[in-house]
BAFI-3210 file (N, C-alpha, C; in Angstrom, 3 decimals, decimal comma, padded with zeros to 6 digits):
// residues 248
n [1|2|3|4|5|6|7|8|9|10|11|12|13|14|15|16|17|18|19|20|21|22|23|24|25|26|27|28|29|30|31|32|33|34|35|36|37|38|39|40|41|42|43|44|45|46|47|48|49|50|51|52|53|54|55|56|57|58|59|60|61|62|63|64|65|66|67|68|69|70|71|72|73|74|75|76|77|78|79|80|81|82|83|84|85|86|87|88|89|90|91|92|93|94|95|96|97|98|99|100|101|102|103|104|105|106|107|108|109|110|111|112|113|114|115|116|117|118|119|120|121|122|123|124|125|126|127|128|129|130|131|132|133|134|135|136|137|138|139|140|141|142|143|144|145|146|147|148|149|150|151|152|153|154|155|156|157|158|159|160|161|162|163|164|165|166|167|168|169|170|171|172|173|174|175|176|177|178|179|180|181|182|183|184|185|186|187|188|189|190|191|192|193|194|195|196|197|198|199|200|201|202|203|204|205|206|207|208|209|210|211|212|213|214|215|216|217|218|219|220|221|222|223|224|225|226|227|228|229|230|231|232|233|234|235|236|237|238|239|240|241|242|243|244|245|246|247|248]
n.u [086,099|085,535|083,620|085,196|086,977|085,277|084,381|086,783|087,387|085,173|085,660|088,084|087,293|085,440|087,105|088,566|086,705|086,269|088,290|087,338|086,671|084,538|085,620|086,892|087,361|085,149|084,974|083,114|082,932|082,400|083,345|084,826|086,078|088,210|089,364|091,865|092,682|094,842|095,836|098,195|099,078|102,065|101,819|101,689|103,101|103,651|104,186|103,407|102,299|101,369|099,358|098,308|096,288|095,015|092,604|091,568|089,041|087,949|085,156|082,986|084,150|085,083|087,556|091,021|091,759|093,565|096,095|097,298|099,720|100,457|102,437|103,451|104,660|103,303|102,947|101,553|100,721|098,830|095,447|094,040|095,765|097,873|100,837|102,224|104,232|105,539|105,887|104,748|103,434|102,126|100,231|099,004|096,462|095,298|092,168|088,673|087,038|088,935|091,737|095,028|098,199|099,617|100,113|101,339|103,829|104,176|106,008|105,816|106,688|105,342|103,894|101,984|099,517|097,055|094,285|091,865|088,778|086,015|082,914|079,847|078,369|079,440|082,165|085,063|087,387|090,462|092,674|095,839|097,927|101,102|102,692|105,488|106,146|107,109|106,656|106,261|107,486|106,910|108,414|108,331|106,709|103,738|103,190|105,421|106,643|108,674|110,053|111,181|111,829|111,620|109,293|109,213|106,958|104,964|102,311|099,562|097,201|093,999|091,729|088,474|086,437|083,511|081,310|077,981|076,019|073,749|072,375|071,418|073,475|075,634|077,057|076,470|076,719|076,473|078,573|080,458|082,605|085,107|087,701|090,280|092,747|095,896|098,363|101,858|105,002|108,026|107,595|104,923|102,225|099,406|097,517|097,175|095,192|094,268|092,383|089,078|087,395|084,341|082,397|079,811|078,445|077,830|078,733|079,838|080,584|082,391|083,742|085,560|087,897|087,669|086,061|083,609|083,117|080,987|080,142|079,391|081,436|082,136|084,368|086,160|088,408|091,237|093,080|096,573|097,920|095,505|093,204|091,458|088,836|087,878|084,969|084,321|082,279|082,039|081,871|082,736|084,366|085,474|087,672|088,586|090,952|092,196|093,768|095,981|099,531|101,001|103,468|106,621]
n.v [242,880|245,431|246,375|246,554|248,545|250,793|251,047|251,698|254,236|255,725|255,520|256,938|259,550|260,044|259,959|262,227|264,220|265,082|266,954|269,377|271,459|273,390|275,944|276,558|278,268|278,744|278,867|279,655|279,146|279,812|278,190|277,837|275,377|274,514|271,993|270,327|267,087|264,760|261,598|260,078|257,518|256,015|254,881|251,399|250,901|250,322|252,654|256,104|259,566|261,909|264,743|267,668|270,382|272,959|275,411|277,314|279,104|281,576|282,963|282,333|282,558|285,190|285,857|284,825|281,575|279,404|278,104|275,306|273,043|269,750|267,615|264,267|260,820|257,798|254,305|251,469|248,563|246,549|246,098|246,843|248,045|250,716|252,685|255,812|258,823|262,070|265,672|268,718|272,040|274,673|277,653|279,551|281,753|284,648|284,368|284,270|284,778|284,607|285,051|283,848|285,370|286,101|285,536|282,374|280,077|276,587|273,589|270,196|266,756|263,715|260,448|257,675|255,023|253,378|251,383|249,274|247,717|245,386|245,454|244,930|245,146|247,318|249,329|250,098|252,566|252,811|255,102|255,770|258,170|259,620|262,482|264,685|267,704|271,065|273,956|277,369|279,696|282,971|286,283|289,810|292,901|294,838|294,791|293,427|290,494|287,692|284,374|283,072|280,659|277,143|275,081|271,736|269,080|266,049|264,340|262,141|260,674|259,320|258,115|257,100|255,999|255,730|254,994|255,268|254,023|256,010|255,870|253,617|253,240|253,841|256,146|258,432|259,193|258,810|260,202|259,377|260,165|260,143|261,737|261,587|263,254|263,274|264,861|264,438|264,231|265,911|268,663|269,033|270,000|270,222|269,831|267,018|265,762|266,797|267,435|266,748|265,659|265,461|264,306|264,667|264,116|264,542|262,773|262,650|260,832|262,037|260,994|258,049|258,458|260,762|262,722|264,646|266,020|267,161|268,692|268,822|269,564|269,086|270,496|269,998|271,544|271,718|274,282|275,335|274,958|274,269|275,568|277,029|276,146|275,386|275,377|274,585|275,120|273,795|274,033|272,080|271,600|269,205|268,330|265,504|263,349|260,567|260,294|258,470|258,789|258,623|256,340|256,814]
n.w [160,730|159,604|161,435|163,736|162,943|162,598|165,232|166,504|165,387|166,348|169,087|169,322|168,620|170,664|172,894|172,452|172,772|175,532|175,822|175,060|177,112|179,365|179,747|177,457|174,285|171,587|168,129|165,332|161,875|158,335|155,418|152,109|149,971|147,275|145,245|143,378|142,401|141,300|140,052|138,253|136,317|135,040|132,072|131,694|133,939|137,495|138,785|139,436|139,212|141,648|141,823|143,390|144,348|146,413|147,158|149,754|151,213|153,521|155,422|153,760|151,229|150,995|152,153|152,452|153,657|153,496|151,285|149,390|148,078|146,917|145,759|144,699|144,617|143,407|144,095|142,899|144,254|144,054|142,791|145,071|146,849|147,516|147,671|148,660|148,534|149,307|149,029|150,575|150,531|152,416|152,951|155,489|156,530|158,428|159,982|160,950|164,221|166,194|165,255|164,240|165,135|162,893|159,354|158,201|156,908|155,890|155,580|154,497|154,689|153,453|153,831|152,761|152,890|151,016|151,286|149,908|150,475|150,453|152,110|153,842|151,549|150,215|148,903|150,644|151,494|153,039|154,345|155,484|156,694|157,265|158,470|158,363|159,738|159,208|160,661|160,235|162,516|163,352|163,314|163,895|162,939|162,337|158,900|158,293|158,557|159,292|158,943|161,876|163,047|162,325|163,442|164,391|163,938|164,193|162,477|162,477|160,351|159,708|157,383|156,514|153,950|151,897|149,125|147,810|145,301|143,365|141,039|138,399|136,575|138,121|137,902|139,279|142,705|146,283|148,758|151,597|154,190|156,809|158,581|160,927|162,900|164,562|166,568|167,317|169,094|170,306|170,341|170,665|172,607|174,723|172,708|171,482|170,058|166,880|164,716|163,347|160,455|158,967|156,306|153,840|150,662|147,086|144,201|140,749|137,861|135,246|133,104|132,108|133,483|135,038|137,608|139,427|142,659|145,208|148,272|151,843|154,582|157,948|159,983|162,846|164,796|166,840|168,100|168,423|171,668|172,734|173,736|172,058|169,972|166,727|164,735|161,762|159,132|156,132|152,641|149,886|146,713|144,531|141,909|140,283|138,869|136,974|134,736|132,717|132,139|128,983|127,868|126,250]
ca.u [087,162|084,936|082,994|086,262|087,505|084,304|084,395|088,027|087,226|084,222|086,319|089,061|086,570|084,847|088,176|089,003|085,640|086,411|089,247|086,622|086,115|083,628|086,344|087,501|086,754|084,672|084,888|082,346|083,262|081,914|084,458|084,708|087,311|088,251|090,475|092,216|093,369|095,144|096,749|098,486|099,958|102,983|101,513|101,366|103,983|102,980|104,536|102,580|102,520|100,240|099,356|097,185|096,284|093,796|092,326|090,644|088,616|087,158|084,024|082,241|084,838|085,521|088,928|091,857|092,017|094,804|096,279|098,179|100,090|100,921|102,860|104,020|104,856|102,492|103,334|100,378|101,157|097,739|094,249|093,485|096,808|098,738|101,729|102,550|105,066|105,778|106,134|103,628|103,656|100,860|100,275|097,809|096,201|094,483|090,735|087,813|086,934|090,134|092,778|096,416|098,811|100,274|100,112|102,560|104,006|104,469|106,491|105,526|106,921|104,222|103,888|100,657|099,086|095,616|093,828|090,455|088,178|084,556|082,201|078,464|077,885|080,029|083,620|085,572|088,770|091,181|093,902|096,652|098,965|102,026|103,267|106,529|105,740|107,945|105,706|106,980|107,238|107,205|108,767|108,192|105,682|102,979|103,103|106,753|106,858|109,580|110,182|112,278|112,179|110,730|108,944|108,976|105,928|104,468|100,857|099,028|095,846|093,304|090,486|087,614|085,538|082,738|080,339|076,754|075,449|072,419|071,767|071,702|074,778|076,613|077,819|076,181|076,839|076,582|079,910|080,568|083,925|085,527|089,154|090,700|094,175|096,528|099,733|102,748|106,387|108,520|107,103|103,458|101,691|098,098|096,529|097,553|094,121|094,405|091,099|088,259|086,650|083,240|081,946|078,753|078,335|077,386|079,754|079,374|081,655|082,314|084,280|086,200|089,038|087,457|084,801|083,427|082,471|080,601|079,453|079,559|082,369|082,203|085,734|086,358|089,851|091,763|094,240|097,749|097,670|094,367|092,074|090,544|088,279|087,186|083,918|084,324|081,227|082,770|081,417|083,901|084,219|086,651|087,827|089,497|091,248|093,183|094,265|097,349|100,526|101,452|104,911|107,176]
ca.v [243,863|246,746|246,799|246,953|249,829|251,837|251,215|252,391|255,653|256,305|255,616|258,023|260,823|260,204|260,270|263,607|265,152|265,733|268,041|270,633|271,820|274,530|277,202|276,753|279,224|278,090|279,787|279,059|279,798|279,237|278,137|277,230|274,735|274,075|271,038|269,463|265,898|263,920|260,461|259,808|256,365|256,028|253,757|250,155|250,790|250,531|253,973|257,196|260,895|262,533|266,202|268,160|271,787|273,319|276,800|277,308|280,473|281,807|283,892|281,892|282,962|286,588|286,016|283,632|280,728|278,660|277,397|274,154|272,174|268,480|266,619|263,048|259,650|256,639|252,948|250,609|247,183|245,713|246,941|247,247|248,553|251,717|253,437|257,127|259,700|263,319|266,913|269,659|273,394|275,333|279,007|279,764|283,180|285,021|284,332|283,947|285,715|284,477|284,737|283,775|286,702|286,388|284,487|281,581|278,979|275,249|272,522|268,854|265,501|262,828|259,074|257,119|253,770|253,334|249,996|249,205|246,415|245,354|245,000|245,414|245,425|248,553|249,382|251,001|252,985|253,179|255,841|256,107|259,110|260,156|263,746|265,381|269,088|272,176|275,057|278,621|280,586|284,263|287,436|291,048|293,843|295,414|293,897|292,881|289,293|286,727|283,115|283,047|279,273|276,115|274,139|270,397|268,248|264,919|264,174|260,893|260,884|258,128|258,418|255,999|256,562|254,823|255,616|254,505|254,406|256,602|255,572|252,264|253,259|254,115|257,348|259,396|258,423|259,486|260,060|259,506|259,874|260,810|261,698|262,061|263,561|263,427|265,364|263,848|264,692|266,686|270,038|269,036|270,044|270,861|269,329|265,844|265,726|267,943|267,795|265,720|266,127|264,569|264,792|264,028|264,834|263,877|262,697|262,267|260,476|262,755|260,083|256,885|258,855|262,004|262,862|265,826|265,740|268,376|268,354|269,595|268,994|269,711|270,386|270,359|271,730|272,246|275,107|275,165|275,341|273,470|276,303|277,494|275,120|275,902|274,562|275,156|274,565|273,960|273,465|271,770|271,126|268,450|267,807|264,379|262,689|259,482|260,121|257,925|259,369|257,655|256,138|257,046]
ca.w [160,537|159,410|162,683|164,654|162,468|162,925|166,685|166,855|165,033|167,297|170,391|169,266|168,644|171,995|173,831|172,219|173,123|176,834|175,765|174,851|178,411|179,321|179,740|176,155|173,370|170,385|166,998|164,238|160,609|157,089|154,474|150,791|149,528|145,883|145,236|142,245|142,871|140,149|140,161|136,843|136,202|133,897|131,193|132,390|135,099|138,785|139,279|138,948|139,773|142,339|141,755|144,191|144,713|147,141|147,512|150,878|151,466|154,734|155,308|152,574|150,018|150,991|152,620|152,403|154,811|153,261|150,012|149,600|146,963|147,489|144,764|145,246|143,762|143,780|143,664|143,025|144,430|143,578|142,637|146,359|147,744|146,902|148,548|148,112|149,352|148,606|149,761|150,519|151,044|152,736|153,496|156,296|156,742|159,582|159,693|162,090|165,334|167,012|164,274|164,677|165,134|161,626|158,342|158,360|155,949|156,422|154,698|154,998|153,979|153,792|153,345|153,026|152,290|150,771|151,140|149,555|150,789|150,356|153,310|153,944|150,206|149,726|148,817|151,667|151,312|154,253|154,035|156,646|156,236|158,260|158,007|159,109|159,492|159,614|160,739|160,399|163,644|162,761|164,133|163,143|163,374|161,222|157,746|158,034|159,360|158,682|159,680|162,852|163,362|161,786|164,514|163,845|164,557|163,418|162,513|161,946|159,840|159,225|156,675|156,083|152,932|151,064|148,225|147,608|143,997|143,362|139,742|137,922|135,904|139,173|137,577|140,342|143,936|147,567|149,340|153,047|154,739|158,034|158,786|162,237|162,879|165,868|166,601|168,307|169,011|171,439|170,302|170,765|173,970|174,819|171,731|170,690|169,064|165,973|164,119|162,714|159,296|158,584|155,001|153,074|149,403|145,870|143,167|139,413|136,937|133,977|132,101|132,724|134,304|135,787|138,338|140,265|143,932|145,919|149,502|153,068|155,551|159,269|160,486|164,248|164,866|168,090|167,795|169,264|173,044|173,163|174,311|171,020|169,101|165,548|164,136|160,420|158,283|154,885|151,383|149,073|145,339|144,119|140,557|140,486|137,604|136,957|133,374|132,719|131,235|127,977|127,813|124,905]
c.u [086,590|084,314|084,054|086,828|086,577|084,287|085,635|087,929|086,312|084,872|087,326|088,384|085,982|085,906|088,635|087,975|085,824|087,406|088,562|085,913|085,336|084,366|087,059|086,717|086,362|084,415|084,189|082,583|082,599|083,001|084,031|086,060|087,145|089,520|090,623|093,042|093,583|096,134|096,966|099,532|100,814|102,731|101,060|102,244|103,187|103,251|103,632|102,886|101,240|100,404|098,110|097,361|094,965|093,762|091,249|090,333|087,742|086,035|083,223|082,815|085,412|086,992|089,692|091,823|093,381|094,884|097,379|098,471|100,731|101,273|103,448|104,168|104,009|103,154|102,145|100,827|100,124|096,525|093,669|094,517|097,746|099,548|102,085|103,462|105,308|106,044|104,895|104,082|102,300|101,133|098,948|097,676|095,369|093,010|089,973|087,819|088,157|091,317|094,149|097,044|099,349|099,994|101,395|102,610|104,276|104,958|106,159|106,141|105,787|104,401|102,513|100,485|097,567|095,230|092,323|089,930|086,667|083,959|080,823|077,890|078,455|081,553|084,115|087,045|089,347|092,468|094,606|097,820|099,774|102,677|104,378|106,394|106,785|107,088|106,462|106,536|107,773|107,663|108,636|107,119|104,990|102,808|104,424|107,035|107,736|109,651|111,405|112,764|111,176|110,499|108,566|107,917|105,633|102,946|100,470|097,580|095,265|091,972|089,787|086,551|084,774|081,810|079,159|076,144|074,034|071,680|072,170|073,063|075,932|077,476|077,605|076,090|076,892|077,953|079,832|082,012|084,174|087,037|089,476|092,223|094,682|097,959|100,556|104,170|106,739|107,957|105,585|103,054|100,322|097,078|097,124|096,455|094,250|093,051|090,372|087,479|085,609|082,576|080,773|078,570|077,835|078,530|079,150|080,584|081,437|082,799|084,908|087,264|088,808|086,107|084,814|082,730|082,189|079,872|079,807|080,468|082,297|083,584|085,776|087,847|090,238|093,062|095,384|097,485|096,434|093,149|091,034|090,137|087,548|086,152|083,664|083,334|081,632|082,071|082,632|083,530|085,533|086,562|088,920|089,689|092,297|093,645|095,688|098,240|100,981|102,971|105,393|107,783]
c.v [245,268|247,258|247,266|248,308|250,972|252,110|251,979|253,882|256,346|256,491|256,758|259,383|261,078|260,540|261,708|264,607|265,801|266,874|269,384|271,047|273,118|275,859|277,442|277,750|278,493|279,129|279,082|279,852|279,082|279,328|277,539|276,654|274,292|273,242|270,379|268,307|264,968|262,820|259,913|258,691|256,482|254,780|252,540|249,927|250,934|251,918|255,043|258,489|261,398|264,046|266,710|269,636|272,141|274,824|276,782|278,756|280,537|282,788|283,624|282,481|284,355|286,769|284,700|282,895|280,051|278,241|276,368|273,475|270,919|267,499|265,383|261,965|258,502|255,349|252,033|249,154|246,205|246,613|247,455|247,898|249,490|252,446|254,757|257,868|260,977|264,469|267,794|271,010|274,038|276,727|279,255|281,239|283,390|285,020|284,053|285,018|285,683|284,116|284,574|285,156|287,093|285,260|283,680|280,447|277,653|274,344|271,175|267,799|264,566|261,462|258,491|255,759|253,826|251,886|250,009|247,796|246,522|244,781|245,638|245,808|246,681|248,417|250,466|251,293|253,421|253,902|256,228|256,963|259,596|261,398|264,207|266,860|270,068|273,438|276,353|279,396|281,960|285,286|288,683|291,925|294,402|294,406|293,206|291,724|288,326|285,474|283,183|281,629|278,348|275,081|272,792|269,660|267,063|264,882|262,860|261,111|259,546|258,538|257,128|256,571|255,437|255,630|254,671|254,929|254,942|256,366|254,174|252,176|253,452|255,336|258,456|258,645|259,354|259,185|260,265|259,245|260,652|260,649|262,306|262,197|263,784|263,918|264,574|264,342|265,591|268,097|270,152|269,029|270,710|270,367|268,204|265,525|266,974|268,368|266,547|266,359|265,075|265,144|263,969|264,825|263,955|263,899|262,265|261,992|261,190|261,893|258,907|257,299|260,098|261,990|264,180|265,390|267,058|267,973|269,257|268,841|269,783|269,430|270,880|270,366|272,331|272,992|274,842|275,714|274,680|274,224|276,700|276,330|275,791|274,881|275,166|274,417|274,846|273,280|273,266|271,255|270,493|268,128|266,758|263,634|261,599|259,218|259,591|258,717|258,287|257,567|256,306|255,763]
c.w [160,424|160,699|163,682|164,260|162,834|164,427|167,126|166,575|166,029|168,658|170,420|169,351|170,026|173,036|173,697|172,714|174,492|176,839|175,607|176,132|178,300|179,269|178,423|175,326|172,095|169,294|165,844|162,961|159,438|156,027|153,130|150,399|148,070|145,704|143,872|142,790|141,687|140,470|138,757|136,733|134,949|133,047|131,973|133,617|136,395|139,364|138,678|139,686|140,436|142,287|142,483|144,497|145,361|147,402|148,580|151,257|152,719|154,439|154,025|151,286|150,021|151,341|152,444|153,742|154,642|151,799|150,191|148,272|147,551|146,371|145,437|144,186|144,308|143,321|143,950|143,077|143,901|143,391|143,948|147,289|146,996|147,974|147,867|149,080|148,572|149,558|149,658|151,039|151,253|153,266|154,200|156,646|158,007|159,177|160,982|163,169|166,244|166,100|164,929|164,519|163,760|160,639|158,496|157,330|156,654|155,299|155,337|154,080|154,382|153,140|153,664|152,364|152,165|150,494|150,905|149,815|150,686|151,633|153,320|152,586|149,578|149,644|149,769|151,402|152,662|153,825|155,331|156,158|157,429|157,679|158,954|158,736|160,027|159,513|161,049|161,627|163,275|163,803|163,264|163,729|162,152|160,110|157,434|158,986|158,586|159,551|160,584|163,090|162,689|162,884|163,909|164,653|163,639|163,509|161,842|161,567|159,367|158,625|156,287|155,156|152,232|150,168|148,038|146,278|144,128|142,052|139,312|137,265|136,880|138,871|138,616|141,661|145,149|148,156|150,845|153,448|156,024|158,166|160,139|162,225|164,295|165,706|167,607|168,063|170,175|171,485|170,409|172,226|173,927|173,830|170,888|169,683|168,208|165,408|163,623|161,573|158,925|157,335|154,477|151,789|148,276|144,863|141,841|138,531|135,602|132,823|132,836|133,734|135,154|136,494|139,113|141,549|144,650|147,195|150,661|154,026|156,853|159,847|161,937|164,510|166,204|167,796|168,768|170,664|173,613|173,624|173,275|170,117|167,945|165,073|162,758|159,531|156,835|153,717|150,475|147,693|144,917|142,628|140,636|139,174|137,793|135,519|133,402|131,768|130,268|128,014|126,373|124,345]
res [m|m|k|r|t|l|f|t|i|l|a|l|v|c|l|a|a|p|l|a|a|s|d|n|v|h|d|s|n|g|h|l|w|f|i|y|n|g|d|h|q|f|g|s|s|p|w|g|l|h|l|e|g|q|v|r|r|a|e|m|g|d|e|w|q|q|w|l|i|r|p|g|i|n|y|t|l|s|p|t|l|q|f|s|a|g|w|a|y|a|m|t|y|r|y|g|d|y|p|v|a|f|d|f|p|e|h|r|a|w|e|q|v|v|y|t|a|k|a|l|g|l|e|w|q|h|r|l|r|l|e|q|r|w|i|g|e|m|e|g|a|g|n|d|w|n|v|e|n|w|r|y|e|n|r|l|r|y|l|l|r|t|t|i|p|l|t|e|s|k|r|t|f|l|i|l|w|d|e|v|m|f|n|f|g|n|n|v|s|g|n|h|f|d|q|n|r|a|f|i|g|i|g|h|k|l|s|e|h|t|r|m|e|f|g|f|m|e|q|t|l|q|r|r|g|g|r|i|w|e|h|n|h|t|f|g|l|w|f|m|t|k|w|p|f|k|t|l]
***
């Protein structure tokens, strides 16, 4: 099963590679991401609350790239299977050598399933997420831009993640994950491949319910229209917690 999954991911990335033809434009950027990610179970109930906020900075922190909030509801069916759904809001800014014409907002509904399995002596996390996206199309001039239309798109995301203990206590560990994303729907043309994120980093458990993770992510992103490719070299810091909410 694991070998088939790895082969599928590799095949998807290889199929997307020919899209980067020689006449395309390539933009290289350095980014910093800061993320809070919390999953808070309601006592002994299978239900819980997901809280997430991200600050993404371009030019190694000098300028805004994007900020995002993503709340949701979790339902844990078993120790290895969890379902979630929620809403997200993102604001994207102009950055890089080939910036978009304007800053723009985006609303998303999202649904996901997370399945954990053991293979090759390691624990592997599979996350499949479906997003319904309303992307702001702007009109205006100078500093006065407003949303003229909300363009609807869909996006499918698949993430495969594992960790490798680096200490006997397993409190410090190596992190490896890759996430690939594809766009689909009537309003998508030129770039059904959206992006790929490959990450390597170090994590440390601060307590039973909290951990910090830091590492490097290489983000390969195909912009709308398919001609501009971003190669974003990104350092990220995650604070992650699973403190349960006490029931009254």
